[in-house]
Structure formats: structure tokens, C-alpha cells
MIDOSE-1310 file (N, C-alpha, C; in nm, 2 decimals, decimal comma, always signed):
residues 82
mtvy	-0,67/+2,78/-1,70/-0,59/+2,85/-1,79/-0,46/+2,77/-1,81; -0,39/+2,79/-1,94/-0,27/+2,72/-1,98/-0,17/+2,82/-1,99; -0,05/+2,80/-1,92/+0,07/+2,91/-1,94/+0,18/+2,80/-2,01; +0,22/+2,86/-2,11/+0,33/+2,82/-2,19/+0,46/+2,91/-2,16
rvkt	+0,56/+2,84/-2,13/+0,69/+2,88/-2,10/+0,80/+2,89/-2,24; +0,83/+2,98/-2,29/+0,90/+3,00/-2,43/+1,04/+2,98/-2,37; +1,13/+2,88/-2,42/+1,27/+2,86/-2,39/+1,34/+2,90/-2,52; +1,43/+2,99/-2,53/+1,52/+3,02/-2,63/+1,68/+3,02/-2,57
enhe	+1,75/+3,03/-2,68/+1,89/+3,03/-2,64/+1,95/+3,12/-2,56; +1,88/+3,25/-2,53/+1,93/+3,36/-2,44/+1,78/+3,39/-2,38; +1,80/+3,48/-2,29/+1,66/+3,54/-2,23/+1,65/+3,66/-2,30; +1,51/+3,66/-2,35/+1,50/+3,78/-2,45/+1,34/+3,81/-2,46
mila	+1,31/+3,92/-2,52/+1,17/+4,00/-2,52/+1,12/+3,91/-2,67; +0,99/+3,89/-2,67/+0,93/+3,82/-2,76/+0,77/+3,87/-2,78; +0,72/+3,87/-2,89/+0,57/+3,90/-2,89/+0,48/+3,78/-2,86; +0,39/+3,79/-2,79/+0,28/+3,68/-2,75/+0,16/+3,74/-2,77
ngvp	+0,09/+3,70/-2,86/-0,05/+3,77/-2,89/-0,01/+3,90/-2,90; +0,09/+3,98/-2,98/+0,08/+4,13/-2,99/+0,15/+4,20/-2,88; +0,18/+4,11/-2,77/+0,20/+4,19/-2,64/+0,35/+4,14/-2,60; +0,46/+4,24/-2,58/+0,60/+4,21/-2,55/+0,59/+4,12/-2,42
aetf	+0,66/+3,99/-2,41/+0,69/+3,92/-2,30/+0,81/+3,88/-2,31; +0,87/+3,81/-2,18/+1,00/+3,77/-2,20/+0,98/+3,62/-2,17; +1,11/+3,56/-2,23/+1,11/+3,43/-2,24/+1,15/+3,36/-2,11; +1,15/+3,23/-2,11/+1,19/+3,16/-1,96/+1,31/+3,22/-1,89
idyv	+1,30/+3,23/-1,76/+1,42/+3,27/-1,70/+1,44/+3,18/-1,56; +1,56/+3,12/-1,58/+1,59/+3,01/-1,46/+1,60/+3,07/-1,32; +1,48/+3,11/-1,27/+1,48/+3,12/-1,12/+1,46/+2,98/-1,04; +1,38/+2,89/-1,07/+1,35/+2,78/-1,01/+1,45/+2,66/-1,05
graa	+1,48/+2,67/-1,17/+1,59/+2,55/-1,21/+1,48/+2,46/-1,28; +1,52/+2,40/-1,39/+1,44/+2,30/-1,43/+1,42/+2,16/-1,38; +1,48/+2,11/-1,28/+1,43/+2,00/-1,21/+1,30/+2,03/-1,15; +1,23/+2,12/-1,12/+1,13/+2,15/-1,05/+1,00/+2,12/-1,17
fdnh	+1,05/+2,10/-1,29/+0,95/+2,09/-1,41/+0,94/+1,95/-1,42; +0,79/+1,89/-1,47/+0,76/+1,75/-1,49/+0,84/+1,70/-1,58; +0,89/+1,79/-1,69/+0,95/+1,73/-1,81/+1,12/+1,76/-1,79; +1,16/+1,76/-1,68/+1,30/+1,75/-1,65/+1,41/+1,65/-1,71
aeyl	+1,32/+1,52/-1,70/+1,41/+1,42/-1,77/+1,42/+1,45/-1,92; +1,31/+1,46/-1,98/+1,33/+1,50/-2,12/+1,41/+1,61/-2,17; +1,40/+1,71/-2,09/+1,52/+1,81/-2,09/+1,67/+1,75/-2,09; +1,70/+1,69/-2,03/+1,83/+1,61/-2,00/+1,86/+1,53/-2,11
dlyg	+1,76/+1,46/-2,15/+1,78/+1,36/-2,26/+1,80/+1,44/-2,38; +1,73/+1,59/-2,40/+1,77/+1,64/-2,53/+1,89/+1,73/-2,51; +1,93/+1,78/-2,42/+2,05/+1,88/-2,39/+2,16/+1,82/-2,29; +2,12/+1,72/-2,25/+2,26/+1,66/-2,16/+2,27/+1,72/-2,04
aeri	+2,25/+1,85/-2,00/+2,28/+1,92/-1,88/+2,20/+2,04/-1,88; +2,18/+2,08/-1,75/+2,12/+2,19/-1,73/+2,20/+2,32/-1,78; +2,16/+2,43/-1,83/+2,24/+2,54/-1,88/+2,14/+2,67/-1,83; +2,21/+2,74/-1,72/+2,16/+2,85/-1,67/+2,17/+2,96/-1,77
ipem	+2,07/+3,02/-1,79/+2,04/+3,13/-1,89/+2,06/+3,26/-1,83; +2,13/+3,35/-1,85/+2,14/+3,46/-1,78/+2,04/+3,59/-1,80; +2,01/+3,67/-1,70/+1,89/+3,74/-1,72/+1,92/+3,86/-1,81; +1,84/+3,90/-1,90/+1,86/+4,00/-1,99/+1,89/+4,13/-1,92
papr	+1,99/+4,23/-1,97/+2,00/+4,35/-1,88/+1,89/+4,46/-1,93; +1,76/+4,43/-1,86/+1,65/+4,53/-1,89/+1,58/+4,53/-1,75; +1,52/+4,65/-1,72/+1,46/+4,66/-1,59/+1,31/+4,58/-1,61; +1,30/+4,49/-1,49/+1,18/+4,42/-1,46/+1,12/+4,40/-1,34
ista	+0,99/+4,38/-1,33/+0,92/+4,35/-1,21/+0,93/+4,20/-1,20; +0,98/+4,14/-1,10/+0,97/+3,99/-1,09/+0,88/+3,96/-0,97; +0,84/+4,04/-0,89/+0,75/+4,02/-0,78/+0,65/+4,12/-0,76; +0,54/+4,09/-0,70/+0,43/+4,17/-0,67/+0,46/+4,32/-0,61
rllp	+0,54/+4,29/-0,50/+0,59/+4,39/-0,39/+0,69/+4,48/-0,49; +0,73/+4,47/-0,60/+0,80/+4,57/-0,67/+0,73/+4,65/-0,76; +0,58/+4,61/-0,79/+0,50/+4,67/-0,87/+0,44/+4,81/-0,80; +0,44/+4,94/-0,88/+0,38/+5,02/-0,80/+0,26/+5,02/-0,75
eair	+0,23/+5,09/-0,65/+0,10/+5,06/-0,56/-0,03/+5,09/-0,65; +0,01/+5,19/-0,75/-0,13/+5,26/-0,82/-0,14/+5,15/-0,94; -0,05/+5,07/-0,99/-0,07/+4,95/-1,09/-0,12/+4,85/-1,02; -0,08/+4,79/-0,89/-0,14/+4,70/-0,81/-0,28/+4,70/-0,79
arlg	-0,34/+4,84/-0,76/-0,47/+4,88/-0,72/-0,56/+4,84/-0,85; -0,51/+4,90/-0,95/-0,56/+4,90/-1,09/-0,60/+4,74/-1,14; -0,50/+4,67/-1,11/-0,50/+4,51/-1,16/-0,56/+4,45/-1,03; -0,59/+4,50/-0,91/-0,63/+4,43/-0,80/-0,57/+4,32/-0,73
iaie	-0,44/+4,36/-0,73/-0,33/+4,28/-0,67/-0,30/+4,31/-0,55; -0,33/+4,22/-0,42/-0,30/+4,26/-0,30/-0,16/+4,21/-0,26; -0,10/+4,27/-0,18/+0,03/+4,22/-0,12/-0,01/+4,16/+0,01; +0,05/+4,02/+0,03/+0,04/+3,96/+0,15/+0,15/+4,00/+0,23
tvpl	+0,07/+4,05/+0,37/+0,17/+4,09/+0,48/+0,18/+3,99/+0,57; +0,32/+4,00/+0,61/+0,36/+3,88/+0,73/+0,37/+3,95/+0,85; +0,32/+3,95/+0,96/+0,33/+4,00/+1,10/+0,47/+3,99/+1,13; +0,53/+4,08/+1,19/+0,65/+4,10/+1,26/+0,65/+4,00/+1,39
sa	+0,72/+3,91/+1,43/+0,73/+3,87/+1,57/+0,78/+3,98/+1,67; +0,71/+3,97/+1,77/+0,73/+4,06/+1,88/+0,84/+3,99/+1,98
């Protein structure tokens, strides 16, 4: 599977194959990507893009149980230390 990350000047909604999708958001930072040096050559420095003010689900644990079940997504549980 190939995943493309679309970077725009702002965090925004775009259409990807006819489905609304959001553009890249800086959760990890670009230094984690293979093309970080190329990015610095093009833009000079990292720029943090603020998250758009829209409700979003950024992790499986925030996804409603009915939707997780329908998609077959299990949540990993970590046992608490005694």
C-alpha cells in the first residue's frame, strides 16, 4: 500500500478520490521523514502548521465502539500494574 501525505500552507480538508480527507498535520515533526533534508533545502526551516478547528478522531480509542466494530478495529489494552 502507498500512502501519500499532502502538505499545504495550512491544515485543511481536500478531496482524495472523491472522499474528504485532511492534509498533513505536524504530530511527529518532519525530522522523522526520509526527505527531511530535502524539505530543509526547499523551505529553510520547519514550520509548524496549526491544526484546523474541526472535530476529528486522531486515534482509534476516540472512535465510537460501533464504528470500530464495523471496521474491525481492535483497541490494544495494556494491563495495569498491581
